[in-house]
C-alpha positions as CSV (number, residue, x, y, z in Angstrom):
1,M,-39.7,19.6,-58.2
2,S,-39.8,16.1,-56.8
3,K,-37.4,15.0,-53.9
4,R,-35.0,12.9,-54.0
5,Q,-35.4,10.0,-52.5
6,L,-32.7,9.3,-50.0
7,C,-31.3,5.5,-48.2
8,I,-28.5,6.2,-46.0
9,L,-25.7,3.8,-45.8
10,G,-23.7,4.2,-42.4
11,S,-26.4,6.9,-41.4
12,T,-25.4,7.2,-37.6
13,G,-21.7,7.9,-38.7
14,S,-19.9,10.9,-39.3
15,I,-20.8,10.8,-42.7
16,G,-24.2,9.8,-42.0
17,C,-24.6,12.0,-39.7
18,S,-23.2,15.6,-42.0
19,T,-26.0,13.6,-44.3
20,L,-28.7,14.4,-42.5
21,D,-27.8,17.7,-41.2
22,V,-27.5,18.7,-44.9
23,V,-31.3,16.9,-45.7
24,R,-32.3,18.9,-42.3
25,L,-31.6,22.5,-44.3
26,H,-34.3,20.6,-47.5
27,P,-36.8,19.1,-46.5
28,D,-38.6,20.0,-50.1
29,R,-35.7,18.4,-51.6
30,F,-34.8,15.1,-49.6
31,Q,-37.1,12.2,-48.3
32,V,-35.3,9.7,-46.3
33,I,-36.6,6.4,-47.4
34,S,-34.2,4.1,-45.6
35,L,-31.2,4.0,-43.2
36,A,-28.3,1.6,-42.2
37,A,-26.0,1.8,-39.2
38,H,-24.3,-0.8,-37.0
39,T,-25.2,-1.1,-33.8
40,N,-26.1,2.8,-32.8
41,V,-29.2,2.0,-31.6
42,D,-30.0,5.5,-29.5
43,A,-28.8,7.3,-32.3
44,M,-30.8,5.6,-34.8
45,L,-33.5,5.9,-33.1
46,E,-33.2,10.0,-32.7
47,Q,-33.1,9.6,-36.4
48,C,-36.2,7.6,-36.9
49,L,-38.4,9.6,-35.0
50,E,-37.1,12.5,-36.9
51,F,-37.0,11.6,-40.3
52,K,-39.4,8.5,-40.3
53,P,-37.6,6.3,-43.1
54,Q,-39.3,3.0,-44.2
55,Q,-37.1,1.2,-43.2
56,V,-33.9,0.7,-41.0
57,V,-31.0,-2.0,-41.0
58,L,-28.8,-2.8,-38.1
59,V,-26.7,-5.1,-38.9
60,S,-26.7,-6.6,-35.6
61,S,-30.2,-8.8,-34.5
62,E,-29.4,-8.1,-31.0
63,H,-29.3,-4.8,-31.7
64,A,-32.0,-4.4,-34.6
65,A,-34.5,-5.8,-32.1
66,L,-34.0,-3.4,-29.1
67,L,-34.2,-0.7,-31.9
68,S,-37.8,-2.6,-32.6
69,Q,-38.6,-2.5,-29.0
70,R,-37.8,1.1,-28.5
71,L,-39.6,2.7,-31.1
72,N,-42.7,0.1,-30.4
73,D,-42.4,2.0,-27.0
74,A,-42.7,5.2,-28.8
75,N,-45.5,4.3,-30.5
76,V,-44.1,4.3,-34.1
77,N,-45.6,1.4,-35.8
78,D,-44.8,2.2,-39.3
79,I,-41.0,1.2,-40.0
80,S,-39.5,-1.8,-40.7
81,V,-36.4,-3.0,-38.5
82,L,-33.9,-5.3,-40.3
83,C,-31.2,-6.6,-39.9
84,G,-27.7,-8.7,-41.3
85,E,-25.9,-7.8,-44.2
86,Q,-28.5,-9.2,-46.6
87,A,-31.1,-6.2,-45.5
88,L,-28.5,-3.9,-46.2
89,I,-27.6,-5.1,-50.1
90,D,-31.7,-5.1,-50.1
91,I,-32.4,-1.5,-48.9
92,A,-29.3,-0.3,-51.1
93,K,-31.1,-1.7,-54.3
94,C,-34.7,-1.1,-53.4
95,P,-36.9,0.5,-56.1
96,A,-38.1,2.8,-53.5
97,S,-35.0,5.2,-53.3
98,D,-33.1,6.8,-55.9
99,T,-29.9,8.4,-54.5
100,V,-27.1,6.0,-52.2
101,M,-25.3,7.8,-49.4
102,A,-22.1,4.7,-48.7
103,S,-20.9,5.7,-46.3
104,I,-20.1,2.1,-44.6
105,V,-16.3,2.1,-43.3
106,G,-14.4,-0.6,-44.4
107,A,-14.3,-3.3,-46.8
108,S,-17.7,-4.4,-45.3
109,G,-19.4,-1.6,-47.3
110,L,-18.5,-2.4,-51.1
111,M,-21.3,-5.8,-51.5
112,P,-24.2,-2.8,-50.2
113,T,-22.4,0.2,-52.6
114,L,-22.0,-2.5,-55.7
115,A,-25.6,-2.9,-55.0
116,A,-27.1,0.4,-55.1
117,V,-24.7,0.3,-58.7
118,N,-26.1,-2.4,-60.0
119,A,-29.7,-0.8,-59.7
120,G,-28.4,2.1,-61.7
121,K,-28.8,4.3,-59.2
122,R,-27.1,8.0,-57.7
123,V,-24.6,6.9,-55.6
124,L,-22.6,9.3,-53.5
125,L,-19.6,7.2,-52.6
126,A,-18.0,8.1,-49.4
127,N,-16.5,4.7,-48.7
128,K,-13.2,4.3,-50.3
129,E,-12.6,1.1,-50.0
130,A,-15.1,-0.2,-52.0
131,L,-12.7,1.3,-55.0
132,V,-9.7,0.3,-53.2
133,T,-10.9,-3.3,-53.0
134,S,-12.2,-3.9,-56.4
135,G,-11.4,-1.4,-58.5
136,A,-12.0,-2.3,-62.1
137,I,-14.6,-4.8,-61.3
138,F,-16.9,-1.6,-59.5
139,M,-16.1,0.8,-62.4
140,A,-17.1,-2.1,-65.1
141,A,-20.6,-2.2,-62.8
142,V,-20.9,1.3,-62.7
143,K,-20.6,1.4,-66.9
144,A,-23.1,-1.3,-67.5
145,S,-25.6,-0.1,-64.9
146,G,-26.0,3.6,-65.7
147,A,-25.5,4.3,-62.0
148,Q,-24.5,7.6,-61.4
149,L,-21.1,8.1,-58.7
150,L,-20.0,11.2,-57.5
151,P,-17.7,11.5,-54.8
152,I,-18.0,12.5,-51.3
153,D,-14.4,12.6,-49.6
154,S,-12.7,16.5,-50.1
155,E,-10.3,15.4,-51.9
156,H,-11.9,13.3,-54.1
157,N,-15.1,16.2,-54.7
158,A,-12.7,18.9,-55.1
159,I,-10.7,17.0,-57.9
160,F,-14.4,17.3,-59.6
161,Q,-15.3,20.1,-59.0
162,C,-11.9,21.1,-60.1
163,L,-12.3,19.1,-63.9
164,P,-14.0,20.9,-67.2
165,S,-17.7,20.1,-66.9
166,G,-18.1,17.3,-69.8
167,Q,-15.6,15.2,-67.6
168,Q,-17.4,15.3,-64.4
169,D,-20.1,13.3,-66.5
170,E,-17.2,10.9,-67.5
171,I,-16.4,9.6,-64.1
172,G,-14.6,6.2,-64.6
173,E,-13.7,7.3,-68.2
174,C,-12.2,11.1,-67.8
175,Q,-10.0,11.4,-70.7
176,L,-7.8,14.5,-68.5
177,L,-4.7,14.1,-70.9
178,S,-6.7,14.8,-74.0
179,N,-8.9,17.4,-72.0
180,G,-5.7,19.8,-71.3
181,I,-5.1,18.1,-67.8
182,S,-1.5,17.4,-66.5
183,K,-1.4,16.2,-63.4
184,I,-4.1,15.7,-59.9
185,L,-2.9,17.3,-56.8
186,L,-4.1,15.1,-53.4
187,T,-3.4,17.1,-50.8
188,G,-3.3,16.1,-47.2
189,S,-2.5,17.5,-44.0
190,G,-0.3,15.4,-42.6
191,G,-2.3,14.2,-39.6
192,P,-1.2,14.9,-36.1
193,F,2.8,13.9,-36.1
194,R,3.4,15.6,-39.5
195,T,6.3,17.0,-36.7
196,R,6.8,15.1,-34.5
197,A,10.2,13.0,-34.3
198,I,10.0,10.1,-36.4
199,D,11.9,7.9,-33.9
200,T,9.0,8.1,-31.3
201,L,5.8,7.0,-33.2
202,E,6.1,3.5,-31.6
203,S,4.4,5.3,-28.4
204,V,1.9,6.8,-29.8
205,T,-1.4,5.6,-28.4
206,P,-4.7,5.3,-29.9
207,S,-6.1,8.7,-28.3
208,Q,-3.1,10.7,-29.5
209,A,-4.0,9.0,-33.4
210,C,-7.5,10.3,-33.3
211,K,-6.6,13.8,-32.2
212,H,-7.1,15.3,-35.8
213,P,-5.9,18.7,-36.1
214,N,-8.2,19.5,-38.4
215,W,-11.2,17.2,-39.4
216,D,-13.4,15.5,-37.3
217,M,-13.5,12.2,-38.2
218,G,-14.2,8.8,-36.5
219,R,-11.6,6.6,-35.3
220,K,-10.2,4.2,-38.1
221,I,-10.3,7.3,-40.2
222,S,-8.7,9.3,-38.2
223,V,-6.2,6.8,-37.4
224,D,-5.9,6.1,-41.1
225,S,-4.9,10.0,-41.3
226,A,-2.1,10.2,-38.5
227,T,-0.1,7.1,-41.0
228,M,-1.9,8.9,-44.3
229,M,-2.6,5.6,-45.4
230,N,-5.9,6.9,-45.7
231,K,-4.3,9.2,-48.3
232,G,-2.7,6.2,-49.6
233,L,-7.0,5.1,-50.0
234,E,-7.2,8.0,-51.6
235,F,-4.5,8.1,-53.9
236,I,-5.9,3.9,-55.5
237,E,-9.6,5.8,-55.2
238,A,-8.3,8.9,-57.6
239,K,-6.8,7.1,-60.1
240,W,-10.2,4.8,-60.4
241,L,-12.3,7.4,-60.5
242,F,-10.6,10.0,-62.6
243,N,-9.1,7.0,-65.3
244,V,-5.5,8.1,-64.6
245,E,-1.8,6.2,-63.4
246,A,-0.2,6.7,-60.5
247,E,2.1,9.0,-62.5
248,D,-0.3,11.6,-62.6
249,I,-1.0,11.9,-59.1
250,Q,1.2,14.0,-56.8
251,V,0.3,14.4,-53.1
252,V,0.8,17.5,-51.6
253,L,0.9,18.2,-48.0
254,H,-0.6,21.1,-47.2
255,P,-1.3,21.2,-43.1
256,Q,-3.9,23.7,-42.8
257,S,-6.6,21.5,-45.0
258,T,-8.4,24.9,-46.9
259,I,-7.5,23.7,-50.7
260,H,-9.0,20.2,-51.0
261,S,-6.9,18.7,-53.6
262,M,-6.2,20.6,-57.3
263,V,-5.5,20.0,-61.2
264,Q,-2.8,21.5,-62.8
265,Y,-3.3,22.2,-65.9
266,K,-1.1,22.1,-69.2
267,D,-0.8,26.0,-69.7
268,G,0.5,26.8,-66.2
269,S,-2.8,26.9,-64.4
270,V,-4.0,25.3,-61.2
271,I,-7.7,25.3,-60.3
272,A,-8.1,24.9,-56.6
273,Q,-11.0,23.9,-54.7
274,M,-11.1,25.6,-50.7
275,G,-13.4,25.4,-48.3
276,N,-13.6,25.1,-44.4
277,P,-12.8,21.6,-43.0
278,D,-16.2,20.1,-43.6
279,M,-17.5,17.2,-45.1
280,R,-20.9,19.1,-45.1
281,T,-19.6,21.0,-48.2
282,P,-19.6,17.9,-50.6
283,I,-22.3,16.2,-49.4
284,A,-24.3,19.4,-50.3
285,H,-22.6,19.2,-53.5
286,A,-23.0,15.5,-54.2
287,L,-26.7,15.9,-53.2
288,S,-27.9,18.2,-54.9
289,F,-25.3,18.5,-58.2
290,P,-25.2,19.7,-60.6
291,E,-27.1,22.6,-58.4
292,R,-25.6,24.4,-55.3
293,I,-27.7,24.3,-52.0
294,E,-27.1,25.5,-49.2
295,S,-24.9,23.3,-47.0
296,G,-24.8,24.9,-43.3
297,V,-21.2,26.0,-43.6
298,P,-19.9,28.8,-43.2
299,P,-17.9,30.5,-46.0
300,L,-14.7,30.7,-45.4
301,D,-12.9,33.9,-43.9
302,F,-10.0,35.1,-45.9
303,F,-8.9,37.4,-43.4
304,N,-8.5,35.0,-40.5
305,T,-7.6,31.9,-42.3
306,P,-4.0,30.9,-41.9
307,S,-1.2,31.6,-44.5
308,F,-0.8,28.6,-46.9
309,E,1.5,25.7,-46.2
310,F,2.9,23.2,-49.2
311,Q,4.9,20.4,-48.2
312,Q,6.9,17.1,-49.9
313,V,5.8,14.3,-48.1
314,D,8.6,12.2,-46.5
315,F,7.5,8.1,-47.1
316,L,10.1,8.0,-43.4
317,R,7.3,9.4,-42.1
318,Y,4.5,7.5,-43.9
319,P,5.8,4.5,-45.0
320,N,2.1,3.0,-45.2
321,L,1.6,5.7,-48.0
322,K,4.1,4.8,-50.0
323,L,2.7,1.4,-49.6
324,A,-0.9,2.3,-50.7
325,I,1.4,4.2,-54.2
326,D,3.7,0.7,-54.6
327,A,0.3,-1.2,-54.7
328,C,-1.5,1.4,-57.0
329,K,1.3,0.4,-59.5
330,Q,1.4,-3.5,-58.2
331,G,-2.3,-3.9,-59.3
332,Q,-5.9,-5.2,-57.7
333,A,-4.7,-8.2,-55.4
334,A,-2.4,-5.6,-53.4
335,C,-5.2,-2.8,-53.4
336,T,-7.6,-5.7,-51.7
337,A,-4.9,-7.0,-49.6
338,L,-3.5,-3.7,-48.4
339,N,-6.7,-2.6,-47.4
340,A,-8.4,-6.2,-45.3
341,A,-4.7,-5.9,-43.9
342,N,-5.0,-2.3,-42.7
343,E,-8.1,-2.9,-41.4
344,I,-7.4,-5.5,-39.2
345,A,-3.9,-3.8,-38.0
346,V,-6.2,-0.5,-37.2
347,A,-8.3,-2.3,-35.0
348,A,-6.1,-3.8,-33.3
349,F,-4.0,-0.4,-32.7
350,L,-7.2,0.9,-31.2
351,D,-7.9,-2.1,-28.9
352,E,-3.6,-1.3,-27.8
353,K,-2.4,-4.9,-29.0
354,I,0.2,-3.8,-31.0
355,K,1.9,-0.5,-31.2
356,F,1.2,2.6,-33.9
357,T,4.4,1.7,-36.0
358,D,3.8,-2.3,-36.3
359,I,0.8,-1.4,-38.8
360,F,2.6,-0.6,-41.2
361,K,4.7,-3.9,-40.9
362,I,1.0,-5.9,-40.3
363,N,0.1,-4.2,-44.0
364,E,4.2,-4.1,-46.3
365,T,3.9,-8.3,-44.8
366,S,0.6,-9.1,-46.2
367,V,0.8,-7.1,-49.1
368,N,4.2,-9.1,-49.7
369,K,2.7,-12.0,-49.0
370,F,-0.4,-11.8,-51.6
371,V,0.7,-9.2,-54.2
372,S,0.6,-11.7,-57.4
373,Q,-2.7,-13.3,-56.7
374,Q,-5.4,-13.1,-59.6
375,V,-8.4,-11.6,-59.0
376,G,-10.3,-11.6,-61.9
377,N,-14.3,-11.2,-59.9
378,I,-16.4,-9.7,-57.1
379,N,-16.2,-13.2,-55.9
380,E,-12.6,-13.3,-55.5
381,V,-12.3,-9.9,-54.5
382,I,-14.5,-11.2,-51.2
383,A,-12.1,-14.8,-51.0
384,L,-8.7,-12.6,-51.1
385,D,-10.4,-10.0,-48.6
386,K,-11.2,-13.0,-46.2
387,Q,-7.6,-14.8,-46.6
388,V,-5.8,-11.3,-45.5
389,R,-7.8,-11.0,-42.3
390,K,-7.4,-14.5,-41.5
391,F,-3.5,-13.7,-42.4
392,A,-2.7,-10.0,-40.6
393,Q,-4.6,-12.1,-37.5
394,S,-2.4,-14.7,-37.3
395,L,0.7,-11.7,-37.5
396,L,-1.1,-10.5,-34.1
397,A,-0.9,-13.5,-32.7
398,E,2.6,-13.5,-33.5
399,F,3.2,-9.7,-32.3
400,N,1.6,-11.3,-28.9
401,T,3.6,-14.3,-28.5
402,N,6.9,-11.9,-29.5
403,G,6.6,-8.7,-29.4
404,R,7.4,-8.2,-32.6
405,L,6.8,-9.6,-36.5
């Protein structure tokens, strides 16, 4: 059996590290060809020494130079160290790898992920923003190149596993309704503030927002989980992955995060995918699909698993989720604007420049500003993304001046 040749974009983040955990268990199945990160020299050095990739990329030229020096100090001279955003694109499409883990957080992962798609590779999609910002354009590229797209988000991977096998080969072009499916049930924990009094949310601190009750995630995605924007982005992603309309998707609060999502069939059956809340499970599934391999995650202990709870979403508590669902219905410009504004707003909140509840104000104002703009190709997506970020930054300046929008 020949080894899969891996390129891991975002290798020092939580998904990247979990991917390498799975790879570590299966040296006979996978070989790491290239790694990419932003600035984390220490983690990248450790990964280089263990997995010995051919190429690595750090976006920051300063940090890439430091990595080169430290590799040289360690007498490692056969790893090419590159820097810059173009280098991300280059390793994503490089013929030396056949499988790309796309786990760069945010819109900055769009172009490298699209490069891997255009190269016709197996793309393991953990970067939900690629589909949120460019939905139809991205899926058209998948179809044109013949790339194989496999979802990594635990929710979308769960939905994928619950589909009829024939539909698993039709990502982006699924015909769920004609295959007996009536609804996709997208589960979400509700984050750390599910039971907190709504009128106290404006005083939430970044450290409180980053303490997810079930998952160990990066700071940005943790805040998105707290606002449920993360579920909103997943809602939009599900539309494109499974070729459904917003009305065919329902968000269900499930605080235990044991059921990762469900598929409801016309005959009344509901098929759910369950497991411990550990990203190594969907990663292992996608890495080896259609086979199954060890992930390092223990199976559910049903005798010590908390009872399942299910609740409806309160949009007064989670206005960002409602905003995302509405954007999904409004079209691509609204989705692109939503994602761009949210990245600016969350970064500002983490830097303690705005309140937790101000994230929604910036997102809503930005979507309303750009919802009617036309987006027909990837260059227009990138241009709109830049426009929205500039606008959202100007809103931050108003907050700093007036304390409110």
